[in-house]
C-alpha positions as a printed Julia matrix, in Angstrom:
111×3 Matrix{Float64}:
  -0.01    0.01    0.0
   1.5     3.34   -1.01
   0.44    6.83    0.03
  -1.02    8.88   -2.78
  -2.09   11.72   -0.41
  -3.25   12.14    3.17
  -6.63   10.61    2.19
  -5.79    8.04   -0.52
  -3.69    4.92   -0.76
  -2.78    2.88   -3.77
  -3.28   -0.9    -3.4
  -0.98   -3.63   -4.72
  -3.57   -4.6    -7.33
  -3.7    -1.1    -8.84
  -6.77    0.09   -6.94
  -7.33    3.23   -4.89
  -8.34    3.02   -1.22
 -10.0     5.6     0.97
 -11.44    5.7     4.5
 -15.22    5.8     4.72
 -16.35    7.82    7.74
 -19.86    6.34    7.5
 -18.71    2.7     7.63
 -15.56    3.41    9.64
 -13.58    1.17    7.32
 -11.76    1.24    3.98
 -13.45    1.22    0.59
 -11.55    0.49   -2.61
 -12.13    1.0    -6.32
 -10.26    0.19   -9.51
  -9.39    2.91  -12.01
  -7.88    2.87  -15.47
  -7.74   -0.05  -17.87
  -8.33   -3.65  -16.85
 -10.86   -6.3   -16.09
 -13.83   -5.83  -13.8
 -15.71   -2.69  -12.81
 -13.68    0.52  -13.25
 -14.27    4.07  -12.09
 -13.25    7.36  -13.6
 -10.69    9.33  -11.59
  -9.73   12.98  -12.04
  -6.07   12.17  -11.14
  -5.99   14.6    -8.22
  -5.05   12.7    -5.03
  -5.59   15.81   -2.87
  -9.17   16.44   -4.13
 -10.24   13.21   -5.8
 -13.36   12.74   -7.88
 -14.53    9.24   -8.79
 -17.32    8.52  -11.24
 -19.87    6.99  -11.17
 -21.19    6.52   -7.64
 -19.64    3.89   -5.34
 -22.0     1.27   -3.93
 -20.73   -1.07   -1.2
 -23.06   -3.78    0.03
 -22.51   -6.34    2.8
 -24.53   -8.59    5.08
 -28.22   -9.02    4.32
 -27.99   -6.68    1.33
 -25.93   -9.43   -0.29
 -27.24  -12.56    1.44
 -30.78  -12.61    2.9
 -29.71  -15.45    5.21
 -26.87  -13.44    6.78
 -27.11  -13.18   10.57
 -25.86   -9.73   11.65
 -23.6    -9.47   14.69
 -22.57   -6.44   16.79
 -19.74   -4.56   15.11
 -20.69   -5.52   11.57
 -20.3    -2.68    9.03
 -23.41   -1.02    7.59
 -25.13   -3.15    4.95
 -25.4    -0.39    2.31
 -23.01    2.5     1.67
 -23.76    4.47   -1.49
 -21.76    7.62   -2.22
 -20.27   10.07   -4.69
 -16.71   11.25   -4.13
 -16.31   14.72   -5.64
 -13.45   17.19   -5.11
 -12.29   15.41   -1.94
 -15.72   15.27   -0.35
 -17.93   12.21    0.07
 -21.67   12.63   -0.46
 -23.62    9.78    1.12
 -26.84    9.0    -0.65
 -30.01    8.44    1.36
 -30.06    4.68    0.65
 -26.92    4.3     2.79
 -27.7     2.44    6.04
 -25.42    4.41    8.36
 -25.65    7.64   10.35
 -24.09    9.81    7.56
 -26.78    8.98    4.97
 -27.87   12.19    3.24
 -24.8    14.12    4.36
 -21.64   15.38    2.59
 -18.37   15.4     4.5
 -14.64   15.73    3.67
 -12.73   12.5     3.02
 -10.95   11.79    6.29
  -7.22   11.15    6.62
  -6.33    7.55    5.79
  -5.44    5.63    8.94
  -6.32    1.97    8.46
  -3.42   -0.32    9.28
  -0.98    2.54    9.69
  -0.99    2.99   13.45
């Protein structure tokens, strides 16, 4: 994992990682050429924009038989990252749904 800025990290597989303040964990996307889903990226690690929206689903949103446990991440996180800010759409299942906040500093696994 390499630092691209205070808020972004590059992953070994060529992806970009950022901290999600709604889920309190890392989300990752793939940009550029290659297999699988890819996002557009404005190339600015200090004020990134990714297109289209980023939808992360876990738990019952993926498997109706999933049994949630305390500490599990939110089941739906849907956002736009624009100019270094993350806009959480109202279908997100965490406390920041409907809000726009700055991308926080990246801190996962770097303590």
